[in-house]
C-alpha positions in Angstrom: 6.1 2.8 14.3 2.7 4.1 13.5 1.7 3.9 9.8 0.5 7.1 8.2 -3.1 6.8 7.1 -4.4 9.2 4.4 -8.1 10.0 4.5 -9.5 10.9 1.1 -12.4 13.3 0.8 -15.4 11.6 -0.7 -17.7 13.8 -2.7 -21.2 12.6 -3.7 -24.9 12.9 -3.9 -27.8 10.7 -4.9 -25.9 9.6 -8.0 -23.0 8.1 -6.1 -19.6 9.0 -4.7 -16.3 10.3 -6.2 -12.8 10.5 -4.7 -10.1 12.4 -6.5 -6.4 11.5 -5.8 -3.8 14.0 -7.0 -0.1 13.6 -6.8 1.7 16.2 -4.5 -1.7 17.2 -3.1 -3.9 14.3 -1.9 -0.8 12.1 -1.6 2.7 13.4 -0.7 4.5 12.6 -3.9 4.2 12.8 -7.7 2.7 9.6 -9.1 4.8 7.7 -11.6 3.3 4.2 -11.6 -0.2 2.8 -10.8 -1.1 -0.8 -10.4 -3.8 -2.9 -8.8 -4.1 -6.4 -7.4 -7.3 -8.3 -7.8 -8.8 -11.8 -8.0 -6.5 -12.9 -5.2 -7.3 -16.5 -4.3 -8.2 -17.4 -0.7 -5.2 -17.9 1.6 -2.8 -16.2 -0.8 -0.4 -13.7 0.7 1.6 -11.2 -1.3 4.3 -8.6 -0.9 7.1 -10.0 1.3 9.5 -7.2 0.3 10.7 -3.7 1.0 11.9 -0.9 -1.2 15.1 1.1 -0.8 13.7 4.4 -2.4 10.1 3.8 -3.5 7.2 5.4 -1.8 3.7 4.0 -2.2 0.1 4.6 -1.1 -2.2 1.5 -1.0 -6.0 1.8 -1.1 -8.6 -1.0 -1.1 -11.0 0.2 -3.8 -13.3 -2.8 -3.1 -13.4 -5.5 -0.5 -10.6 -5.5 2.1 -7.2 -6.9 3.0 -4.6 -6.5 5.7 -1.3 -4.7 5.1 1.4 -5.8 7.6 4.1 -3.1 7.9 7.4 -3.8 9.5 10.2 -1.3 10.1 12.6 -3.9 11.5 11.7 -3.1 15.1 7.9 -3.5 15.2 5.1 -4.8 13.0 1.8 -3.1 12.6 -1.3 -4.4 10.8 -3.4 -1.9 8.9 -6.8 -3.1 7.7 -7.6 -1.6 4.3 -11.4 -1.8 4.0 -12.5 1.5 2.5 -11.8 3.5 -0.7 -11.8 6.5 1.6 -8.5 5.7 3.2 -5.0 4.7 2.1 -1.8 3.9 3.9 1.5 5.6 3.0 4.3 3.0 2.7 7.7 4.8 3.1 11.0 3.5 1.8 12.7 0.9 4.1 9.3 -0.6 5.2 8.8 -4.4 4.8 5.3 -5.2 3.7 3.1 -8.3 3.6 -0.4 -8.3 2.3 -2.9 -11.0 3.5 -6.5 -11.8 4.3 -7.8 -10.7 1.0 -11.6 -10.7 0.7 -12.9 -12.4 -2.5 -13.8 -9.1 -4.1 -10.7 -7.1 -3.0 -9.2 -4.7 -5.5 -6.0 -3.1 -4.0 -4.8 0.0 -5.8 -1.2 1.0 -5.4 0.2 4.4 -6.4 4.0 4.7 -6.6 6.5 7.6 -6.9 8.9 5.6 -9.2 8.6 3.3 -12.2 9.3 -0.4 -11.6 13.0 -1.0 -10.8 14.0 -4.5 -9.6 17.2 -3.2 -8.1 15.1 -1.2 -5.6 13.6 -4.3 -4.1 14.8 -6.2 -1.0 13.1 -9.6 -1.2 14.8 -11.4 1.7 13.8 -10.4 5.3 17.2 -11.1 6.7 18.8 -8.9 4.1 16.2 -6.2 4.9 17.2 -6.3 8.6 20.8 -6.0 7.6 20.1 -3.2 5.2 18.2 -1.0 7.7 21.0 -1.8 10.2 
């Protein structure tokens, strides 16, 4: 399994930089939900779940963190350390997020609204589900 990285075009000049993210253009789906994770305490790990249908793109707007992606056969660590790149997280992908820097702001764009029934929160159940 190789995660799909998305490189965003950074536009800028002496005033600063700008990145535009557009659903169905910059990312491969229509955006229905946006959230961000910030002020994560040292040593805290997050995620530990998969989604049955949801697609997401995660981007570190500031600081950095590691996204561990697991398809049930292999695990890959993606370092998110630039607002110029994101990682596409497909349905059926277990994710864990760790090694947050103190200033990390992790933005997540999703193609569905929150739906608890779409979550798989137990790794053994995830392995059975992907079968």
